[in-house]
C-alpha positions as CSV (number, residue, x, y, z in Angstrom):
1,M,-2.0,-13.6,8.9
2,L,0.6,-11.0,8.0
3,S,1.0,-12.0,4.4
4,D,-2.8,-11.6,3.8
5,I,-2.6,-8.0,5.0
6,L,0.6,-6.7,3.5
7,I,1.2,-7.8,-0.1
8,R,4.0,-5.5,-1.3
9,P,5.3,-1.9,-1.0
10,I,4.5,0.3,-4.0
11,V,7.9,1.8,-5.1
12,T,7.2,3.9,-8.2
13,E,8.0,7.5,-9.2
14,K,4.3,8.3,-9.2
15,S,3.7,7.0,-5.7
16,A,6.7,8.9,-4.4
17,A,5.5,12.1,-6.1
18,Q,2.0,11.8,-4.7
19,L,3.2,11.4,-1.2
20,L,4.1,14.8,0.1
21,G,6.0,14.0,3.4
22,D,9.2,12.1,4.0
23,N,7.4,9.7,6.3
24,D,4.7,8.6,3.8
25,Y,4.8,5.2,2.1
26,A,2.4,3.3,-0.2
27,F,1.6,-0.4,0.1
28,E,-0.6,-2.9,-1.7
29,V,-2.8,-4.6,0.9
30,G,-5.4,-7.3,1.0
31,L,-9.0,-6.3,0.0
32,D,-10.3,-7.5,3.4
33,A,-7.7,-5.6,5.5
34,N,-8.9,-2.6,7.5
35,K,-6.9,0.3,8.7
36,I,-6.3,-1.1,12.2
37,Q,-5.0,-4.4,10.8
38,I,-2.7,-2.5,8.4
39,K,-1.3,-0.3,11.2
40,K,-0.6,-3.3,13.4
41,A,1.0,-5.3,10.6
42,I,3.4,-2.5,9.6
43,E,4.3,-1.8,13.2
44,S,5.1,-5.4,13.9
45,Y,6.9,-6.2,10.6
46,F,9.0,-3.1,10.3
47,G,9.3,-2.1,14.0
48,V,8.1,1.5,13.4
49,K,5.3,3.7,14.9
50,V,2.5,4.4,12.4
51,D,0.7,7.7,12.8
52,N,-2.0,7.6,10.1
53,V,-3.3,5.1,7.5
54,R,-5.4,6.0,4.4
55,T,-6.9,3.4,2.1
56,L,-8.5,3.3,-1.3
57,V,-9.7,0.5,-3.6
58,V,-8.2,0.7,-7.1
59,R,-10.8,-0.6,-9.6
60,G,-9.5,-3.1,-12.2
61,K,-9.4,-1.9,-15.8
62,V,-11.4,-3.5,-18.6
63,K,-9.0,-4.9,-21.1
64,R,-9.4,-6.3,-24.5
65,H,-7.5,-9.2,-26.0
66,G,-8.5,-9.6,-29.6
67,R,-12.3,-9.6,-29.7
68,H,-12.6,-10.8,-26.1
69,Y,-13.0,-8.5,-23.1
70,G,-11.7,-9.2,-19.6
71,K,-11.3,-7.3,-16.4
72,R,-8.3,-7.0,-14.2
73,R,-8.8,-7.6,-10.5
74,N,-9.6,-4.9,-8.0
75,W,-6.9,-4.2,-5.4
76,K,-6.5,-2.1,-2.3
77,K,-3.8,0.6,-1.7
78,A,-2.8,2.0,1.7
79,Y,-1.0,5.2,2.3
80,V,0.9,5.0,5.6
81,T,2.3,8.0,7.5
82,L,4.9,7.2,10.1
83,S,5.5,9.1,13.3
84,E,8.3,11.6,13.5
85,G,11.7,10.0,13.8
86,H,10.7,6.8,12.1
87,S,11.5,5.8,8.5
88,L,11.6,2.8,6.2
89,N,14.3,1.8,3.7
90,I,12.0,0.3,1.0
91,Y,13.3,2.7,-1.7
92,D,16.9,1.5,-1.4
93,V,17.8,-1.2,-3.9
């Protein structure tokens, strides 16, 4: 299902600064999603042509609340490069 693969676009100053090209975008994706599923989901949802997908798993931080420790969940990030001539308007508010 598409909602299990694409969770949300990551629209932060840090993600925009890390991505060098104009056709690069960052998304939070499901932990079980692979690069092929991510590519097909973005192409079908946004109607664009995807050139490259890079993924990484962001490990959850250990946090403390009083004397108790807990751990945030792990999540997966995908950097998507679109083909020339394609763009997304996720940064417009």
